[in-house]
Backbone as ProteinMPNN parsed JSONL, in Angstrom:
{"seq_chain_A": "MNDPRDKRFHALSKKDRSQLSPTEIAELISYCDRMIEIVPAKKGRRTWIELRGELEALLPD", "coords_chain_A": {"N_chain_A": [[-12.758, -13.741, -1.297], [-9.693, -13.812, -2.136], [-6.481, -14.823, 0.203], [-4.839, -11.678, 0.119], [-2.21, -11.52, 1.232], [0.808, -12.162, 1.003], [4.563, -13.479, -0.586], [6.21, -11.082, -0.025], [5.05, -9.216, 1.562], [5.733, -11.134, 3.988], [7.996, -11.856, 4.106], [8.695, -8.108, 4.741], [6.882, -8.415, 7.448], [8.357, -10.22, 9.17], [11.201, -8.935, 9.965], [12.15, -6.442, 11.872], [11.038, -3.737, 13.48], [11.688, -0.913, 13.821], [14.183, -1.394, 11.766], [12.449, -0.558, 9.058], [11.936, 0.598, 5.88], [10.08, 3.969, 5.48], [8.594, 4.093, 2.795], [8.427, 0.926, 2.685], [7.098, 0.416, 4.903], [4.514, 1.504, 4.97], [3.538, -0.154, 2.695], [2.929, -1.762, 3.904], [1.19, -1.187, 5.655], [-0.416, -0.764, 3.658], [-1.151, -3.522, 3.322], [-2.316, -4.048, 5.824], [-4.327, -2.304, 5.541], [-6.13, -3.589, 3.452], [-6.505, -6.532, 4.383], [-8.03, -5.504, 6.32], [-10.31, -4.881, 4.714], [-11.108, -8.163, 3.78], [-11.33, -9.964, 5.709], [-13.909, -11.008, 7.882], [-14.307, -11.402, 10.706], [-15.012, -9.128, 13.674], [-13.247, -9.056, 15.912], [-11.23, -10.504, 13.944], [-10.511, -8.497, 11.954], [-10.187, -6.274, 14.536], [-7.993, -7.011, 14.644], [-6.048, -5.931, 12.994], [-6.325, -3.748, 12.51], [-5.595, -2.24, 14.617], [-2.759, -3.389, 13.92], [-2.496, -1.403, 11.317], [-2.125, 0.813, 13.324], [-0.271, 0.99, 14.889], [1.512, 0.862, 12.721], [1.308, 3.063, 10.888], [2.169, 5.052, 13.419], [5.058, 4.703, 13.136], [5.739, 6.498, 10.636], [7.342, 8.927, 9.215], [7.025, 12.402, 10.12]], "CA_chain_A": [[-12.094, -13.08, -1.853], [-8.025, -14.722, -1.935], [-5.558, -13.589, 1.096], [-3.118, -10.937, 0.085], [-0.342, -11.706, 1.972], [2.496, -12.972, 0.019], [5.906, -13.279, 0.15], [6.911, -9.489, 0.138], [4.064, -9.303, 3.162], [5.611, -12.386, 5.181], [9.639, -11.247, 4.481], [8.449, -7.288, 5.941], [6.757, -8.786, 8.914], [9.556, -10.477, 10.277], [11.776, -7.838, 9.963], [12.44, -5.282, 12.98], [9.762, -3.0, 12.498], [12.881, -0.441, 13.744], [14.453, -0.96, 10.556], [11.485, -0.971, 7.958], [12.101, 2.067, 5.226], [9.228, 4.732, 4.82], [7.882, 2.871, 2.38], [8.012, -0.938, 3.841], [5.536, 0.358, 6.628], [3.126, 1.894, 3.766], [3.219, -1.381, 2.49], [2.742, -2.542, 5.674], [-0.008, -0.636, 6.128], [-2.04, -1.365, 1.942], [-1.554, -4.806, 2.867], [-2.763, -4.295, 6.429], [-6.1, -2.248, 4.806], [-6.371, -5.179, 2.276], [-7.376, -7.541, 5.125], [-9.882, -4.908, 6.676], [-11.725, -5.159, 4.252], [-11.815, -9.612, 3.846], [-11.302, -10.564, 7.46], [-15.129, -10.957, 8.109], [-14.947, -11.318, 11.861], [-14.398, -7.747, 13.478], [-12.29, -9.731, 16.145], [-9.857, -9.745, 13.237], [-10.488, -6.764, 11.634], [-9.116, -5.451, 14.695], [-6.048, -7.124, 14.585], [-5.367, -5.482, 11.803], [-6.631, -2.293, 12.245], [-4.573, -2.026, 15.411], [-1.114, -2.861, 13.635], [-2.621, -0.248, 11.547], [-2.432, 2.316, 13.962], [0.429, 1.454, 15.052], [2.833, 1.249, 12.003], [1.36, 4.505, 10.445], [2.897, 5.573, 14.327], [6.016, 4.618, 12.518], [5.523, 7.123, 10.098], [8.209, 10.285, 9.571], [5.889, 13.294, 9.8]], "C_chain_A": [[-10.106, -13.942, -1.822], [-7.937, -13.69, -1.119], [-4.565, -12.721, 0.123], [-2.07, -11.014, 0.367], [0.366, -12.731, 1.022], [3.937, -13.053, 0.737], [6.154, -12.012, 0.55], [6.251, -9.164, 1.277], [5.002, -10.433, 4.132], [7.365, -11.921, 5.076], [9.574, -9.867, 5.217], [7.789, -7.88, 6.968], [7.958, -9.066, 9.662], [11.156, -9.66, 10.075], [11.979, -6.42, 10.906], [11.404, -4.082, 12.386], [10.662, -1.488, 12.557], [13.733, -0.217, 12.568], [13.975, -0.75, 8.938], [11.857, 0.705, 7.364], [10.722, 2.466, 5.82], [8.458, 4.663, 4.367], [7.966, 0.99, 2.254], [7.049, -0.244, 4.095], [4.399, 0.932, 5.448], [2.659, 0.894, 2.749], [2.918, -2.349, 2.632], [1.782, -2.553, 5.445], [-1.047, -0.592, 4.366], [-2.319, -2.74, 2.49], [-3.08, -5.395, 4.522], [-4.719, -3.253, 5.985], [-6.326, -3.412, 3.527], [-6.994, -6.565, 3.289], [-8.046, -6.886, 6.011], [-10.782, -5.41, 6.218], [-12.143, -6.487, 3.893], [-12.014, -10.012, 4.879], [-12.756, -10.272, 8.062], [-15.438, -10.875, 9.797], [-14.36, -9.91, 12.262], [-13.506, -7.61, 14.765], [-11.104, -9.586, 15.493], [-9.823, -9.01, 12.488], [-9.133, -5.801, 13.288], [-7.746, -5.321, 15.809], [-4.911, -6.579, 14.127], [-5.527, -3.786, 11.641], [-5.589, -1.486, 13.558], [-2.735, -1.857, 15.078], [-1.047, -1.97, 12.77], [-1.344, 1.377, 11.999], [-0.724, 2.28, 14.103], [1.866, 1.25, 13.782], [2.412, 3.075, 11.401], [2.597, 5.343, 12.133], [4.473, 6.241, 13.679], [6.908, 5.797, 12.041], [6.451, 8.229, 9.496], [7.026, 10.87, 9.143], [5.907, 14.176, 8.471]], "O_chain_A": [[-9.936, -14.826, -0.983], [-8.449, -12.57, -1.1], [-3.634, -13.218, -0.51], [-1.055, -10.609, -0.201], [0.228, -13.868, 0.571], [4.342, -12.849, 1.881], [6.344, -11.915, 1.762], [6.999, -8.749, 2.162], [4.663, -10.33, 5.311], [7.91, -11.655, 6.148], [10.18, -9.883, 6.288], [8.638, -7.781, 7.854], [8.47, -8.375, 10.544], [12.172, -10.353, 10.124], [11.904, -5.339, 10.322], [11.136, -3.713, 11.243], [10.526, -0.772, 11.565], [14.057, 0.932, 12.269], [14.688, -0.754, 7.934], [12.008, 1.707, 8.063], [10.126, 1.66, 6.534], [7.385, 4.971, 4.886], [7.336, 0.186, 1.567], [6.041, -0.334, 3.393], [3.321, 0.339, 5.409], [1.636, 1.019, 2.077], [2.687, -3.396, 2.028], [1.181, -3.551, 5.048], [-2.255, -0.381, 4.255], [-3.424, -3.248, 2.298], [-3.995, -6.217, 4.566], [-5.871, -3.639, 6.183], [-7.417, -3.422, 2.956], [-7.801, -7.402, 2.883], [-8.806, -7.591, 6.674], [-11.717, -6.073, 6.667], [-13.34, -6.562, 3.616], [-13.112, -10.542, 5.047], [-12.827, -9.264, 8.765], [-16.498, -10.422, 10.229], [-13.469, -9.402, 11.581], [-12.983, -6.52, 14.997], [-10.138, -8.942, 15.903], [-8.657, -8.723, 12.216], [-8.066, -5.189, 13.246], [-7.118, -4.683, 16.654], [-3.708, -6.561, 14.388], [-5.004, -2.952, 10.902], [-5.001, -0.413, 13.424], [-1.871, -1.067, 15.46], [0.013, -1.344, 12.777], [-0.544, 2.197, 11.548], [0.021, 3.148, 13.649], [3.034, 1.508, 14.071], [3.155, 4.048, 11.532], [3.598, 6.022, 11.899], [4.934, 7.382, 13.65], [8.013, 6.161, 12.441], [5.523, 8.685, 8.828], [6.213, 10.446, 8.322], [4.96, 14.917, 8.208]]}, "name": "protein", "num_of_chains": 1, "seq": "MNDPRDKRFHALSKKDRSQLSPTEIAELISYCDRMIEIVPAKKGRRTWIELRGELEALLPD"}
């Protein structure tokens, strides 16, 4: 499977997390979900799962 990270992902990941809009956070969570599906190693998936959790915490209630 191809790596889903593209120019948009890299642009969003370079932004300070406090400057991300809820829509941008949701986009990054979507990238995390796709990476969790394709990364074969548990250790690699754990990184994406942790990032997803950190991003979810930034979403407004």
